[in-house]
C-alpha positions as CSV (number, residue, x, y, z in Angstrom):
1,Q,82.6,29.6,16.1
2,V,79.2,27.0,15.7
3,Q,80.0,23.0,15.3
4,V,77.5,20.8,14.8
5,V,77.4,17.1,15.3
6,E,75.2,14.2,13.5
7,S,74.5,10.8,15.1
8,G,71.6,8.7,15.0
9,G,71.9,7.1,11.6
10,G,72.4,3.6,10.1
11,L,70.1,0.6,8.4
12,V,66.7,0.3,9.0
13,Q,63.6,-1.7,7.5
14,P,60.7,0.0,5.5
15,G,58.3,1.0,7.7
16,G,60.8,1.4,10.3
17,S,61.7,4.7,12.4
18,L,64.8,6.1,13.0
19,R,65.6,9.0,15.4
20,L,68.5,11.6,14.4
21,P,70.3,13.7,16.6
22,C,72.0,17.0,16.2
23,A,73.9,18.1,18.6
24,V,75.4,22.0,18.3
25,S,77.9,23.6,20.5
26,G,79.8,27.2,20.4
27,S,77.7,30.5,19.9
28,I,74.6,28.9,20.3
29,S,72.8,31.8,21.3
30,S,73.3,33.6,18.0
31,I,71.1,30.2,15.8
32,N,68.2,31.5,14.2
33,A,67.1,28.3,12.6
34,M,68.1,24.6,12.9
35,A,67.0,22.1,9.7
36,W,67.6,19.0,8.1
37,Y,68.8,18.2,4.2
38,R,69.4,14.6,2.8
39,Q,71.5,14.1,-0.2
40,A,71.4,10.4,-2.1
41,P,73.3,9.0,-4.5
42,G,73.3,10.7,-7.7
43,K,71.1,13.9,-6.0
44,L,71.4,16.8,-5.0
45,R,71.3,18.1,-1.2
46,E,67.8,18.6,-0.4
47,F,65.8,20.6,2.3
48,V,64.0,18.1,4.7
49,A,62.3,20.0,7.8
50,V,63.6,23.0,9.3
51,I,62.4,25.0,13.1
52,R,62.8,28.3,13.3
53,S,63.7,30.2,16.7
54,G,60.7,31.2,18.1
55,G,58.6,27.2,17.1
56,P,57.0,27.7,13.6
57,R,58.2,24.3,11.5
58,S,58.5,23.6,7.6
59,Y,58.4,20.6,5.8
60,T,59.4,19.2,2.6
61,E,56.3,17.4,0.9
62,S,57.9,13.5,1.2
63,A,58.4,14.2,5.2
64,K,55.1,15.7,6.0
65,G,53.1,12.6,8.3
66,R,56.2,11.0,8.6
67,S,58.8,13.5,10.3
68,T,59.2,15.5,13.1
69,I,61.5,17.9,13.9
70,S,62.0,19.1,17.3
71,G,64.6,21.2,19.1
72,D,66.0,23.4,21.5
73,Y,67.8,26.4,21.2
74,A,68.8,26.9,24.6
75,K,70.4,23.4,25.1
76,G,72.0,23.7,21.2
77,T,69.9,20.2,20.1
78,V,67.8,19.3,17.1
79,Y,66.2,16.1,16.2
80,L,64.5,14.4,13.3
81,Q,61.7,11.9,14.0
82,M,61.6,9.7,10.8
83,N,58.6,7.0,10.8
84,S,57.1,4.8,7.6
85,L,60.9,4.8,6.3
86,K,61.1,3.9,2.5
87,P,63.9,3.2,0.7
88,E,63.9,6.3,-1.4
89,D,64.4,7.6,2.3
90,T,68.2,6.1,1.6
91,A,70.6,9.5,2.1
92,V,73.4,10.8,4.3
93,Y,71.3,13.3,6.5
94,Y,72.8,16.5,6.8
95,C,72.0,19.3,10.0
96,N,72.1,22.3,9.3
97,I,72.4,25.5,11.3
98,V,71.4,29.3,10.9
99,T,72.9,31.9,12.8
100,S,73.4,35.4,12.9
101,R,77.5,34.9,11.2
102,G,76.3,32.3,8.3
103,P,74.7,28.7,8.1
104,Y,77.2,25.9,9.7
105,W,76.9,21.8,8.4
106,G,77.6,18.9,10.2
107,Q,79.4,16.0,8.3
108,G,75.7,14.3,8.0
109,T,74.7,11.0,9.4
110,Q,73.9,7.6,6.6
111,V,70.5,6.5,6.9
112,T,69.6,3.6,4.7
113,V,66.6,1.9,4.6
114,S,66.5,-1.5,3.2
115,S,65.2,-5.3,4.0
C-alpha cells in the first residue's frame, strides 16, 4: 500500500512563488513515476508535471518555464516549485504516484493566487 500526503498550499499574491512537497510512504520501491495534477473550480483535473524513474521530466505548456518538479525516489518525496504564479493557477494541487500496482492520489492542497 502507498500513502500520499501533499502540503505547502496557501494564499499567494500574483507573481509569487510556492513550493509544494509530497511525501510518499509504503511500498516506495515500486514507484515508476511521480506527478502533480491540479483541478480548478468547475474544471477537470489536469496534468501539471511528472518526473519518471530514471529522471526524465515533462511539463504542461502552462507550467514550462515557471515550474520545476523534483523528487527523491529513495526518500519517497516529490516537490513542485512554482514561480511567477498567476490567478489562473488557483486550484487544488494533487500528487499522483504511479506504481506497479496502480496509481495513488493524495487528498490535495489548495493554492490560491490573489491580491
